[in-house]
N, CA, C and O atoms as CSV, one atom per row, in Angstrom:
chain,resi,resn,atom,element,x,y,z
A,1,MET,N,N,132.628,167.364,99.479
A,1,MET,CA,C,131.877,168.536,98.928
A,1,MET,C,C,130.574,168.755,99.256
A,1,MET,O,O,129.757,167.928,98.852
A,2,PRO,N,N,130.157,169.784,99.966
A,2,PRO,CA,C,128.885,169.742,100.403
A,2,PRO,C,C,127.801,169.771,99.438
A,2,PRO,O,O,127.894,170.226,98.298
A,3,SER,N,N,126.688,169.218,100.005
A,3,SER,CA,C,125.467,168.921,98.744
A,3,SER,C,C,124.761,169.886,98.622
A,3,SER,O,O,124.473,170.350,99.726
A,4,SER,N,N,124.303,170.462,97.740
A,4,SER,CA,C,123.324,171.464,97.776
A,4,SER,C,C,121.994,171.351,98.184
A,4,SER,O,O,121.251,172.333,98.171
A,5,SER,N,N,121.590,170.145,98.578
A,5,SER,CA,C,120.020,169.745,99.080
A,5,SER,C,C,120.074,170.351,100.484
A,5,SER,O,O,118.969,170.569,100.981
A,6,GLY,N,N,121.073,170.645,101.170
A,6,GLY,CA,C,120.863,170.907,102.862
A,6,GLY,C,C,120.788,169.652,103.471
A,6,GLY,O,O,120.117,169.668,104.503
A,7,GLN,N,N,121.317,168.444,103.126
A,7,GLN,CA,C,121.534,167.096,103.871
A,7,GLN,C,C,122.119,167.430,104.922
A,7,GLN,O,O,121.691,167.200,106.054
A,8,GLU,N,N,123.302,168.088,104.612
A,8,GLU,CA,C,124.254,168.197,105.933
A,8,GLU,C,C,123.799,168.978,107.159
A,8,GLU,O,O,123.988,168.665,108.335
A,9,SER,N,N,123.110,170.140,106.640
A,9,SER,CA,C,122.348,170.740,107.695
A,9,SER,C,C,121.324,170.290,108.450
A,9,SER,O,O,121.143,170.779,109.565
A,10,VAL,N,N,120.512,169.304,107.961
A,10,VAL,CA,C,119.576,168.537,108.694
A,10,VAL,C,C,120.199,167.493,109.530
A,10,VAL,O,O,119.664,167.084,110.560
A,11,GLU,N,N,121.221,167.104,109.128
A,11,GLU,CA,C,121.917,166.210,110.132
A,11,GLU,C,C,122.731,166.979,111.295
A,11,GLU,O,O,122.883,166.607,112.458
A,12,VAL,N,N,123.159,168.012,110.746
A,12,VAL,CA,C,123.672,169.010,112.122
A,12,VAL,C,C,122.366,169.465,112.890
A,12,VAL,O,O,122.383,169.497,114.121
A,13,HIS,N,N,121.353,169.781,112.252
A,13,HIS,CA,C,119.821,170.100,112.925
A,13,HIS,C,C,119.665,168.730,114.237
A,13,HIS,O,O,119.427,168.887,115.434
A,14,HIS,N,N,119.866,167.596,113.579
A,14,HIS,CA,C,119.489,166.635,114.263
A,14,HIS,C,C,120.359,166.438,115.628
A,14,HIS,O,O,119.888,166.157,116.729
A,15,ARG,N,N,121.614,166.629,115.341
A,15,ARG,CA,C,122.696,166.572,116.503
A,15,ARG,C,C,122.459,167.662,117.519
A,15,ARG,O,O,122.769,167.472,118.695
A,16,VAL,N,N,121.837,168.971,117.050
A,16,VAL,CA,C,121.676,170.017,118.184
A,16,VAL,C,C,120.382,169.724,118.975
A,16,VAL,O,O,120.210,169.906,120.181
A,17,GLN,N,N,119.404,169.179,117.967
A,17,GLN,CA,C,118.301,168.796,118.704
A,17,GLN,C,C,118.355,167.585,119.897
A,17,GLN,O,O,117.643,167.690,120.896
A,18,ALA,N,N,119.382,166.277,119.676
A,18,ALA,CA,C,119.716,165.601,120.706
A,18,ALA,C,C,120.283,166.080,121.622
A,18,ALA,O,O,119.994,165.673,122.747
A,19,SER,N,N,121.393,167.219,121.438
A,19,SER,CA,C,121.910,167.632,122.743
A,19,SER,C,C,120.880,168.388,123.525
A,19,SER,O,O,120.733,168.224,124.737
A,20,LEU,N,N,120.102,169.298,122.736
A,20,LEU,CA,C,119.243,169.928,123.888
A,20,LEU,C,C,118.243,169.214,124.604
A,20,LEU,O,O,117.752,169.593,125.667
A,21,VAL,N,N,117.902,167.977,123.881
A,21,VAL,CA,C,116.893,166.872,124.748
A,21,VAL,C,C,117.866,166.356,125.778
A,21,VAL,O,O,117.398,166.166,126.901
A,22,ASP,N,N,119.150,166.096,125.578
A,22,ASP,CA,C,120.060,165.400,126.820
A,22,ASP,C,C,120.172,166.191,127.717
A,22,ASP,O,O,120.025,165.806,128.877
A,23,LEU,N,N,120.518,167.762,127.367
A,23,LEU,CA,C,120.581,168.492,128.244
A,23,LEU,C,C,119.253,168.839,129.144
A,23,LEU,O,O,119.363,169.130,130.335
A,24,LEU,N,N,118.224,168.793,128.597
A,24,LEU,CA,C,116.936,169.177,129.361
A,24,LEU,C,C,116.642,167.853,130.097
A,24,LEU,O,O,116.010,167.987,131.145
A,25,GLU,N,N,116.871,167.014,129.858
A,25,GLU,CA,C,116.534,165.508,130.599
A,25,GLU,C,C,117.381,165.642,131.825
A,25,GLU,O,O,116.938,165.480,132.962
A,26,GLU,N,N,118.710,165.968,131.520
A,26,GLU,CA,C,119.480,166.249,132.655
A,26,GLU,C,C,119.093,167.161,133.868
A,26,GLU,O,O,119.246,166.875,135.055
A,27,LEU,N,N,118.617,168.194,133.402
A,27,LEU,CA,C,118.290,169.360,134.205
A,27,LEU,C,C,117.073,168.898,135.086
A,27,LEU,O,O,116.991,169.134,136.292
A,28,LEU,N,N,116.113,168.195,134.333
A,28,LEU,CA,C,115.027,168.043,134.814
A,28,LEU,C,C,115.200,166.736,135.660
A,28,LEU,O,O,114.335,166.626,136.530
A,29,ARG,N,N,116.105,165.733,135.608
A,29,ARG,CA,C,116.034,164.744,136.792
A,29,ARG,C,C,116.799,165.306,137.765
A,29,ARG,O,O,116.513,165.155,138.953
A,30,ARG,N,N,118.000,166.112,137.298
A,30,ARG,CA,C,118.775,166.937,138.465
A,30,ARG,C,C,117.900,167.819,139.390
A,30,ARG,O,O,118.139,167.827,140.598
A,31,GLY,N,N,117.033,168.461,138.939
A,31,GLY,CA,C,116.057,169.575,139.613
A,31,GLY,C,C,116.879,170.476,139.700
A,31,GLY,O,O,118.055,170.403,139.343
A,32,GLY,N,N,116.172,171.685,140.326
A,32,GLY,CA,C,116.713,172.964,140.864
A,32,GLY,C,C,116.577,173.995,139.867
A,32,GLY,O,O,115.598,174.726,140.015
A,33,ASP,N,N,117.509,174.278,138.654
A,33,ASP,CA,C,117.671,175.335,138.330
A,33,ASP,C,C,116.195,175.573,137.335
A,33,ASP,O,O,116.359,175.539,136.116
A,34,ARG,N,N,115.152,175.746,137.738
A,34,ARG,CA,C,113.827,175.823,136.725
A,34,ARG,C,C,113.980,176.861,135.633
A,34,ARG,O,O,113.488,176.734,134.512
A,35,ALA,N,N,114.663,177.846,136.018
A,35,ALA,CA,C,114.852,178.816,134.822
A,35,ALA,C,C,115.821,178.600,133.706
A,35,ALA,O,O,115.666,179.204,132.644
A,36,LEU,N,N,116.858,177.732,133.900
A,36,LEU,CA,C,117.458,177.181,132.939
A,36,LEU,C,C,116.936,175.852,132.227
A,36,LEU,O,O,117.514,175.497,131.200
A,37,ALA,N,N,115.923,175.137,132.700
A,37,ALA,CA,C,115.258,174.157,132.197
A,37,ALA,C,C,114.300,174.916,131.200
A,37,ALA,O,O,114.228,174.591,130.014
A,38,GLU,N,N,113.481,176.072,131.819
A,38,GLU,CA,C,112.696,176.742,130.964
A,38,GLU,C,C,113.333,177.327,129.693
A,38,GLU,O,O,112.825,177.396,128.574
A,39,GLU,N,N,114.430,177.694,130.055
A,39,GLU,CA,C,115.565,178.456,128.517
A,39,GLU,C,C,115.690,177.354,127.991
A,39,GLU,O,O,115.533,177.485,126.778
A,40,THR,N,N,115.946,176.051,128.344
A,40,THR,CA,C,116.339,174.884,127.498
A,40,THR,C,C,115.110,174.306,126.674
A,40,THR,O,O,115.183,173.670,125.622
A,41,LEU,N,N,114.131,174.609,127.273
A,41,LEU,CA,C,112.794,174.146,126.864
A,41,LEU,C,C,112.201,175.096,125.635
A,41,LEU,O,O,111.719,174.712,124.570
A,42,THR,N,N,112.363,176.284,126.054
A,42,THR,CA,C,112.238,177.366,125.021
A,42,THR,C,C,113.144,177.108,123.779
A,42,THR,O,O,112.582,176.832,122.720
A,43,ARG,N,N,114.514,177.177,123.830
A,43,ARG,CA,C,115.303,176.788,122.728
A,43,ARG,C,C,115.009,175.356,121.967
A,43,ARG,O,O,115.245,175.185,120.771
A,44,LEU,N,N,114.566,174.547,122.672
A,44,LEU,CA,C,114.148,173.149,122.073
A,44,LEU,C,C,112.934,173.407,121.395
A,44,LEU,O,O,112.934,172.822,120.312
A,45,VAL,N,N,111.730,174.156,121.636
A,45,VAL,CA,C,110.704,174.328,120.829
A,45,VAL,C,C,111.215,175.371,119.719
A,45,VAL,O,O,110.893,175.082,118.567
A,46,ASP,N,N,111.743,176.194,119.848
A,46,ASP,CA,C,112.061,177.173,118.814
A,46,ASP,C,C,112.989,176.317,117.845
A,46,ASP,O,O,112.627,176.225,116.672
A,47,PHE,N,N,114.039,175.748,118.208
A,47,PHE,CA,C,114.897,175.194,117.315
A,47,PHE,C,C,113.933,173.833,116.726
A,47,PHE,O,O,114.048,173.622,115.518
A,48,THR,N,N,113.227,173.134,117.318
A,48,THR,CA,C,112.583,172.001,116.916
A,48,THR,C,C,111.688,172.779,115.497
A,48,THR,O,O,111.726,172.320,114.355
A,49,ALA,N,N,110.998,173.898,115.865
A,49,ALA,CA,C,110.053,174.359,114.829
A,49,ALA,C,C,110.882,175.113,113.775
A,49,ALA,O,O,110.297,175.321,112.712
A,50,ALA,N,N,112.070,175.530,113.883
A,50,ALA,CA,C,112.927,175.974,112.769
A,50,ALA,C,C,113.276,174.758,111.871
A,50,ALA,O,O,113.161,174.735,110.646
A,51,HIS,N,N,113.703,173.791,112.631
A,51,HIS,CA,C,114.443,172.512,112.064
A,51,HIS,C,C,113.354,172.075,111.024
A,51,HIS,O,O,113.584,172.019,109.817
A,52,PHE,N,N,112.074,171.752,111.633
A,52,PHE,CA,C,110.822,171.166,110.782
A,52,PHE,C,C,110.465,172.155,109.767
A,52,PHE,O,O,109.830,171.784,108.780
A,53,GLN,N,N,110.814,173.387,109.911
A,53,GLN,CA,C,110.437,174.376,108.656
A,53,GLN,C,C,111.492,173.979,107.478
A,53,GLN,O,O,111.226,173.784,106.292
A,54,THR,N,N,112.608,173.920,108.046
A,54,THR,CA,C,113.807,173.684,107.074
A,54,THR,C,C,113.327,172.312,106.364
A,54,THR,O,O,112.892,172.441,105.220
A,55,GLU,N,N,113.356,171.133,106.867
A,55,GLU,CA,C,113.092,169.958,106.459
A,55,GLU,C,C,111.919,169.850,105.377
A,55,GLU,O,O,112.007,169.325,104.267
A,56,GLU,N,N,110.685,170.526,106.006
A,56,GLU,CA,C,109.615,170.420,105.117
A,56,GLU,C,C,109.801,171.449,104.048
A,56,GLU,O,O,109.040,171.271,103.097
A,57,SER,N,N,110.502,172.350,103.953
A,57,SER,CA,C,110.962,173.458,102.577
A,57,SER,C,C,111.567,172.286,101.732
A,57,SER,O,O,111.028,171.872,100.706
A,58,LEU,N,N,112.697,171.800,102.233
A,58,LEU,CA,C,113.289,170.729,101.315
A,58,LEU,C,C,112.579,169.866,101.008
A,58,LEU,O,O,112.877,169.612,99.841
A,59,MET,N,N,111.649,169.105,101.381
A,59,MET,CA,C,110.563,168.162,100.865
A,59,MET,C,C,109.898,168.925,99.795
A,59,MET,O,O,109.934,168.505,98.639
A,60,ARG,N,N,109.305,169.996,100.099
A,60,ARG,CA,C,108.374,170.567,98.866
A,60,ARG,C,C,109.293,171.215,97.852
A,60,ARG,O,O,108.703,171.511,96.813
A,61,GLN,N,N,110.680,171.538,97.879
A,61,GLN,CA,C,111.503,172.080,97.002
A,61,GLN,C,C,111.829,170.819,95.992
A,61,GLN,O,O,111.985,170.968,94.780
A,62,HIS,N,N,111.908,169.539,96.687
A,62,HIS,CA,C,112.339,168.474,95.671
A,62,HIS,C,C,111.088,167.565,95.509
A,62,HIS,O,O,111.130,166.637,94.701
A,63,GLY,N,N,110.308,167.731,96.030
A,63,GLY,CA,C,108.676,167.145,95.553
A,63,GLY,C,C,108.775,165.569,96.367
A,63,GLY,O,O,108.455,164.510,95.828
A,64,PHE,N,N,109.246,165.697,97.643
A,64,PHE,CA,C,109.298,164.444,98.302
A,64,PHE,C,C,107.816,164.059,98.521
A,64,PHE,O,O,106.959,164.785,99.025
A,65,PRO,N,N,107.621,162.542,97.966
A,65,PRO,CA,C,106.252,161.878,97.920
A,65,PRO,C,C,105.262,161.797,99.299
A,65,PRO,O,O,104.045,161.705,99.458
A,66,GLN,N,N,106.455,161.881,100.227
A,66,GLN,CA,C,105.683,161.301,101.416
A,66,GLN,C,C,105.607,162.666,102.541
A,66,GLN,O,O,105.243,162.539,103.710
A,67,ALA,N,N,106.018,163.926,101.932
A,67,ALA,CA,C,106.060,165.094,102.686
A,67,ALA,C,C,105.018,165.427,103.608
A,67,ALA,O,O,105.312,165.957,104.679
A,68,GLN,N,N,103.762,165.158,103.290
A,68,GLN,CA,C,102.515,165.316,104.110
A,68,GLN,C,C,102.539,164.595,105.110
A,68,GLN,O,O,102.224,165.087,106.193
A,69,GLU,N,N,102.917,163.249,105.013
A,69,GLU,CA,C,102.861,162.324,106.155
A,69,GLU,C,C,103.821,162.983,107.187
A,69,GLU,O,O,103.501,163.325,108.326
A,70,HIS,N,N,105.145,163.117,106.567
A,70,HIS,CA,C,106.236,163.633,107.449
A,70,HIS,C,C,106.114,164.775,108.220
A,70,HIS,O,O,106.612,164.855,109.343
A,71,ALA,N,N,105.400,165.785,107.623
A,71,ALA,CA,C,104.981,167.182,108.176
A,71,ALA,C,C,103.862,166.643,109.178
A,71,ALA,O,O,103.505,167.533,109.949
A,72,GLY,N,N,103.300,165.586,109.348
A,72,GLY,CA,C,101.986,165.194,110.069
A,72,GLY,C,C,102.884,164.886,111.446
A,72,GLY,O,O,102.625,165.416,112.526
A,73,GLU,N,N,103.963,163.959,111.239
A,73,GLU,CA,C,104.613,163.432,112.386
A,73,GLU,C,C,105.556,164.749,112.927
A,73,GLU,O,O,105.942,164.766,114.096
A,74,HIS,N,N,105.800,165.544,112.243
A,74,HIS,CA,C,106.326,166.748,112.898
A,74,HIS,C,C,105.815,167.644,113.873
A,74,HIS,O,O,106.300,168.164,114.878
A,75,GLY,N,N,104.432,167.701,113.175
A,75,GLY,CA,C,103.433,168.346,114.199
A,75,GLY,C,C,102.968,167.615,115.540
A,75,GLY,O,O,102.617,168.207,116.560
A,76,ARG,N,N,103.024,166.193,115.368
A,76,ARG,CA,C,103.105,165.460,116.645
A,76,ARG,C,C,104.183,165.789,117.535
A,76,ARG,O,O,104.001,166.380,118.599
A,77,LEU,N,N,105.325,165.404,117.103
A,77,LEU,CA,C,106.628,165.743,117.957
A,77,LEU,C,C,106.646,167.299,118.486
A,77,LEU,O,O,106.848,167.616,119.658
A,78,LEU,N,N,106.452,168.012,117.641
A,78,LEU,CA,C,106.389,169.685,118.242
A,78,LEU,C,C,105.155,169.700,119.473
A,78,LEU,O,O,105.371,170.243,120.557
A,79,ALA,N,N,104.122,169.174,119.218
A,79,ALA,CA,C,103.105,169.329,120.483
A,79,ALA,C,C,103.582,168.420,121.213
A,79,ALA,O,O,103.154,168.799,122.303
A,80,ALA,N,N,104.233,167.370,121.448
A,80,ALA,CA,C,104.869,166.595,122.526
A,80,ALA,C,C,105.796,167.589,123.115
A,80,ALA,O,O,105.633,167.807,124.315
A,81,VAL,N,N,106.815,168.286,122.453
A,81,VAL,CA,C,107.803,169.196,123.062
A,81,VAL,C,C,106.758,170.247,123.811
A,81,VAL,O,O,107.040,170.499,124.983
A,82,ARG,N,N,105.709,170.815,123.314
A,82,ARG,CA,C,105.020,171.754,123.661
A,82,ARG,C,C,104.322,171.334,125.185
A,82,ARG,O,O,104.211,172.136,126.112
A,83,ARG,N,N,103.902,169.971,125.228
A,83,ARG,CA,C,103.256,169.479,126.502
A,83,ARG,C,C,104.274,169.335,127.378
A,83,ARG,O,O,104.048,169.808,128.491
A,84,ILE,N,N,105.444,168.767,127.196
A,84,ILE,CA,C,106.535,168.728,128.133
A,84,ILE,C,C,106.685,170.317,128.870
A,84,ILE,O,O,106.705,170.493,130.088
A,85,ARG,N,N,106.785,171.412,127.828
A,85,ARG,CA,C,106.822,172.620,128.407
A,85,ARG,C,C,105.878,172.972,129.443
A,85,ARG,O,O,106.207,173.409,130.546
A,86,ALA,N,N,104.648,172.761,129.038
A,86,ALA,CA,C,103.150,173.169,129.613
A,86,ALA,C,C,103.464,172.269,131.207
A,86,ALA,O,O,103.278,172.827,132.289
A,87,ALA,N,N,103.987,170.732,131.085
A,87,ALA,CA,C,104.066,170.284,132.389
A,87,ALA,C,C,105.239,170.751,133.243
A,87,ALA,O,O,105.165,170.750,134.472
A,88,HIS,N,N,106.277,171.133,132.608
A,88,HIS,CA,C,107.069,171.808,133.387
A,88,HIS,C,C,106.915,173.074,133.972
A,88,HIS,O,O,107.508,173.379,135.007
A,89,ALA,N,N,106.163,173.822,133.381
A,89,ALA,CA,C,105.490,175.197,133.895
A,89,ALA,C,C,104.341,174.787,135.231
A,89,ALA,O,O,104.162,175.517,136.206
A,90,ALA,N,N,103.797,173.748,135.048
A,90,ALA,CA,C,102.760,173.302,136.065
A,90,ALA,C,C,103.541,172.586,137.179
A,90,ALA,O,O,103.051,172.242,138.254
A,91,GLY,N,N,104.659,172.425,136.841
A,91,GLY,CA,C,105.450,171.748,138.277
A,91,GLY,C,C,105.325,170.051,138.149
A,91,GLY,O,O,105.637,169.325,139.092
A,92,ASP,N,N,104.855,169.555,136.922
A,92,ASP,CA,C,104.951,168.377,136.945
A,92,ASP,C,C,106.042,167.597,137.223
A,92,ASP,O,O,107.062,168.076,136.729
A,93,PRO,N,N,106.214,166.587,137.821
A,93,PRO,CA,C,107.630,165.909,138.286
A,93,PRO,C,C,107.716,164.781,137.318
A,93,PRO,O,O,108.772,164.147,137.327
A,94,ARG,N,N,106.892,164.466,136.583
A,94,ARG,CA,C,107.549,163.693,135.278
A,94,ARG,C,C,107.957,164.195,134.127
A,94,ARG,O,O,107.811,163.570,133.077
A,95,GLY,N,N,108.439,165.221,134.177
A,95,GLY,CA,C,109.285,165.942,133.130
A,95,GLY,C,C,110.500,165.202,132.715
A,95,GLY,O,O,110.674,165.142,131.498
A,96,ALA,N,N,111.185,164.754,133.308
A,96,ALA,CA,C,112.233,163.885,133.050
A,96,ALA,C,C,111.763,162.673,132.036
A,96,ALA,O,O,112.048,162.479,130.854
A,97,ASP,N,N,110.952,161.947,132.932
A,97,ASP,CA,C,110.415,160.694,132.065
A,97,ASP,C,C,109.724,161.275,130.794
A,97,ASP,O,O,109.974,160.603,129.793
A,98,LEU,N,N,108.910,162.364,130.577
A,98,LEU,CA,C,108.438,162.648,129.206
A,98,LEU,C,C,109.403,163.166,128.260
A,98,LEU,O,O,109.065,163.180,127.076
A,99,VAL,N,N,110.659,163.637,128.615
A,99,VAL,CA,C,111.942,163.898,127.915
A,99,VAL,C,C,112.174,162.477,127.383
A,99,VAL,O,O,112.058,162.219,126.185
A,100,GLY,N,N,112.487,161.612,128.256
A,100,GLY,CA,C,112.748,160.411,127.736
A,100,GLY,C,C,112.098,159.779,126.807
A,100,GLY,O,O,112.749,159.234,125.916
A,101,GLU,N,N,110.809,159.719,126.807
A,101,GLU,CA,C,109.817,159.400,125.799
A,101,GLU,C,C,109.983,160.118,124.354
A,101,GLU,O,O,110.062,159.560,123.260
A,102,LEU,N,N,110.017,161.587,124.660
A,102,LEU,CA,C,110.570,162.483,123.602
A,102,LEU,C,C,111.773,162.044,122.791
A,102,LEU,O,O,111.721,162.059,121.562
A,103,ARG,N,N,112.766,161.685,123.394
A,103,ARG,CA,C,114.000,161.205,122.972
A,103,ARG,C,C,113.883,160.020,121.896
A,103,ARG,O,O,114.223,160.084,120.715
A,104,SER,N,N,113.256,158.785,122.656
A,104,SER,CA,C,112.858,157.818,121.870
A,104,SER,C,C,112.193,158.063,120.796
A,104,SER,O,O,112.652,157.580,119.762
A,105,TRP,N,N,111.034,158.807,120.719
A,105,TRP,CA,C,110.219,159.316,119.687
A,105,TRP,C,C,111.161,159.962,118.551
A,105,TRP,O,O,110.940,159.792,117.352
A,106,LEU,N,N,112.152,160.663,119.015
A,106,LEU,CA,C,112.764,161.599,118.192
A,106,LEU,C,C,113.790,160.838,117.285
A,106,LEU,O,O,114.001,161.014,116.085
A,107,MET,N,N,114.395,159.923,118.172
A,107,MET,CA,C,115.488,158.781,117.629
A,107,MET,C,C,114.803,157.976,116.564
A,107,MET,O,O,115.266,157.693,115.459
A,108,ASP,N,N,113.790,157.692,116.990
A,108,ASP,CA,C,112.948,156.651,115.870
A,108,ASP,C,C,112.555,157.382,114.394
A,108,ASP,O,O,112.568,156.885,113.268
A,109,HIS,N,N,112.191,158.785,114.840
A,109,HIS,CA,C,111.805,159.666,113.878
A,109,HIS,C,C,113.074,159.845,112.899
A,109,HIS,O,O,112.956,159.706,111.682
A,110,VAL,N,N,114.216,160.144,113.484
A,110,VAL,CA,C,115.476,160.369,112.691
A,110,VAL,C,C,116.091,159.073,112.014
A,110,VAL,O,O,116.502,159.063,110.853
A,111,HIS,N,N,116.107,158.126,112.753
A,111,HIS,CA,C,116.342,156.812,112.100
A,111,HIS,C,C,115.590,156.415,110.858
A,111,HIS,O,O,116.140,156.040,109.822
A,112,ALA,N,N,114.338,156.521,111.031
A,112,ALA,CA,C,113.455,155.735,109.926
A,112,ALA,C,C,112.605,156.897,108.927
A,112,ALA,O,O,112.658,156.772,107.704
A,113,MET,N,N,112.010,157.760,109.412
A,113,MET,CA,C,111.462,158.914,108.236
A,113,MET,C,C,112.529,159.953,107.883
A,113,MET,O,O,112.564,160.403,106.738
A,114,ASP,N,N,113.360,160.334,108.770
A,114,ASP,CA,C,114.320,161.405,108.108
A,114,ASP,C,C,115.364,160.700,107.314
A,114,ASP,O,O,115.796,161.233,106.292
A,115,ALA,N,N,115.850,159.407,107.757
A,115,ALA,CA,C,116.875,158.628,106.827
A,115,ALA,C,C,116.203,158.383,105.876
A,115,ALA,O,O,116.898,158.538,104.872
A,116,SER,N,N,114.705,157.924,105.505
A,116,SER,CA,C,114.346,157.717,104.270
A,116,SER,C,C,114.266,158.905,103.573
A,116,SER,O,O,114.696,158.695,102.439
A,117,PHE,N,N,113.913,160.080,103.712
A,117,PHE,CA,C,113.984,161.247,103.241
A,117,PHE,C,C,115.506,161.660,102.620
A,117,PHE,O,O,115.701,162.094,101.485
A,118,LEU,N,N,116.329,161.461,103.453
A,118,LEU,CA,C,117.688,161.963,103.201
A,118,LEU,C,C,118.377,161.151,102.020
A,118,LEU,O,O,119.088,161.642,101.144
A,119,GLU,N,N,117.965,159.567,102.193
A,119,GLU,CA,C,118.243,158.546,101.333
A,119,GLU,C,C,117.638,158.985,99.835
A,119,GLU,O,O,118.309,159.067,98.806
A,120,TRP,N,N,116.545,159.186,99.936
A,120,TRP,CA,C,115.785,159.789,98.826
A,120,TRP,C,C,116.106,160.904,98.236
A,120,TRP,O,O,115.997,160.954,97.011
A,121,LEU,N,N,116.467,161.786,98.803
A,121,LEU,CA,C,117.236,163.161,98.323
A,121,LEU,C,C,118.641,162.742,97.801
A,121,LEU,O,O,118.970,163.266,96.737
A,122,ALA,N,N,119.375,162.025,98.284
A,122,ALA,CA,C,120.657,161.671,97.785
A,122,ALA,C,C,120.509,160.911,96.511
A,122,ALA,O,O,121.322,161.002,95.590
A,123,GLY,N,N,119.564,160.241,96.489
A,123,GLY,CA,C,119.295,159.359,95.227
A,123,GLY,C,C,118.806,160.386,94.090
A,123,GLY,O,O,119.265,160.094,92.986
A,124,ARG,N,N,118.069,161.398,94.105
A,124,ARG,CA,C,117.722,162.494,93.199
A,124,ARG,C,C,118.942,163.241,92.992
A,124,ARG,O,O,119.168,163.417,91.795
A,125,GLU,N,N,119.766,163.717,93.746
A,125,GLU,CA,C,120.964,164.450,93.542
A,125,GLU,C,C,121.946,163.526,92.751
A,125,GLU,O,O,122.656,164.038,91.885
A,126,ALA,N,N,122.007,162.364,92.976
A,126,ALA,CA,C,123.005,161.373,92.143
A,126,ALA,C,C,122.363,161.386,90.654
A,126,ALA,O,O,123.011,161.315,89.609
A,127,HIS,N,N,121.017,161.488,90.769
A,127,HIS,CA,C,120.476,161.310,89.237
A,127,HIS,C,C,120.806,162.538,88.390
A,127,HIS,O,O,121.244,162.478,87.241
A,128,ALA,N,N,120.557,163.635,89.058
A,128,ALA,CA,C,120.811,164.836,88.707
A,128,ALA,C,C,122.249,165.444,88.181
A,128,ALA,O,O,122.337,166.439,87.461
A,129,ARG,N,N,123.124,164.834,88.565
A,129,ARG,CA,C,124.499,165.007,88.184
A,129,ARG,C,C,124.886,164.246,86.688
A,129,ARG,O,O,126.030,164.314,86.239
């Protein structure tokens, strides 16, 4: 039975983000189709911003005590994605390496901060039943 908290949608968002990062890294390593890489970057920036808004809304809605710290991390990640986009636009050849660093940061964030939030949220739901 789906949870009313949005946990499933957050987890689906994480999979979409990871897929976009994988595709972007592949495109940048392979080179060639700059337009497709730019489109993928745009989708990653837009999707990441929307995902963070969703997560932060859930945090506010449920009174998550570490919401401000978590949102700060979101801001740093979104800035990193935007830096990759700017580097790509400038023709910086380190794009794929920057995306690899982004992947590491994103996975650490998902496995630590997001997992902590989702665990906390599940605990609140269990107590509400």
